[in-house]
N, C-alpha and C positions, 0 to 999 in steps of 0.2 A: 429828732435822729435817734435811733433806737440804740436800747442798752449793748447790743453787739457793733463795734464800729470796727470790726475786723475786715480787710480790703479782700478776702477769700471767704469768699463763699463757697454752701456747702451744694454739691448739686439735689437732685429733687431725686435722681437714682443713684444707690447706692453702689459703690464698685466706681464713680467716676471722680472718685478725688487724682489730682493730678500728681504723679513724685514731685518731690521738693528739690531741685539743685539747689545746691548748698555751695559757697567758696568757704573753704576753712581753711584754719592752719594746723600742721601737725606738727608739736612742738619737737624736735628732733635735739634740744637738751634745752639747757635754762635762758639762752639766748639767741638760737638758732630756729627759724618757723622754716619750716616745707608748705608753702601754699598749695594747697590741692582742691578737688569735687567731690563733694558726695550726692548720692544721692539716695533722699526718705520716701519708700516706697509702702503704702495703707494697703493692703487687703481685708473688705468689707468679712470676707469667709476666716479670718483669724484676727480677728480687730485688735486684741492685747498684742499684739507683737508686728513693731514694724522691723521691715529690712533697709539695714545703710547700707548702699552699695561704695565703697571709697573708690575711686574712678581713679583710677594710674596712666598719667600721661605715655609711660612705655609700661607693656608688660598686661598680667592681668588684671583684671579687679580684683577687690576683696569684701565679700559680702558677711554682715554679721547682724544677727535677729535679737532686737532690741524691743525689752517691754514698753511698748505705750506709755503706760503709768510713769516709768523708769524716768523714761525723757520727760515727761510732762513734769512731775515734782522737782528733776532736776533743774527746770530750769529756777526754780526760785531758794530750791535747800538742797542738801546732800541728801541723794537716792542712791539706792543699790547699794548691795554689800560681796556682791561676788566678780562674775569676772568683767562686768561692765558697771561701770560707777560714772553719777554724772553730778555736780555743783555749780553752782554759779560762780564767777571768777568776783572779784574785790573793785573791778575797775568801772567807773560812774561814768567816763567818757562815752563808751562804746560798750552798753551791756552784751555779755556773752556769757558760756558756760564752759568749764571742761569736762571733756567728756574721755575717761580712762578708759581703754580697751587690756585686757589682760587674756594671756594662754598661757603654756606650761611652758615654750617656746618664744616670746616675743610681749611685748606692750606698748603700746602706744595712747598718745595723750592727745589729743584736737580743741583748738579753740573753736567752740562754733556760736557764731550768732544766734542772739536770743528772740530779736521779735519777729523773723518770717520763719523760725521755727515754734514758736509761742501760737504764732496764725496759723499756720500750715494741722498745729495739732489740733488746733480748737475746730479747724472745719471738719478733722476727722469724729472729734464726740461730736458735733451736729449730727455726724452722718449713723455714728452709731454710741450713744453712752456708754461712760462705763458700767453704766447698772445692768446693763442689758448685754455688753459684751462674751459672759458666758454662758449665757441662753440657748445659743445653738450648738452647744457644744451634748456630743452624746458620750455623756459620763455613763453611763453602763456597759456601752459598747469598749470603752475607755480600759472599763475595769476588766473585764470580758476579757480581753487581748491584751491586757498588763497578766491575769492572774493566767491564763494558758499560753504566756511565753514561751521560750526553752530553758529560763530559769526559776517556772515558776515551783513551788515545792507541791509534792507529791501529796495528793487526799488523799 
């Protein structure tokens, strides 16, 4: 068997990584869990970012853009330092990670199963490795736009 034993294989054409639907729990307090589903999406045109859409049974869904590296590292250790943080749980029975998302108005803590997310992230890295995920960015154009924006200092 090959070194990579993940059941999720990356397709040969970039952009064909299917979204990952995961059942996870939102922690409402120390003892109360709200089961919900989240969809993790990968766009090869923006490979450093994973879109996580929390699918509500009633009402609108909520989407967050999260760094792919933050998710990857958060499966094994503390990751993130701002609005989004992730770290592994201490449970040995069913490996999972905590995903904390905060804004000025609200914070939400989710327990995310580790295995399916790790396999899916590995597939995204096979399509676009971390070493080349920034290669397609137009840094000159970005800086030009940034420096010519409405708040740009006069030269």
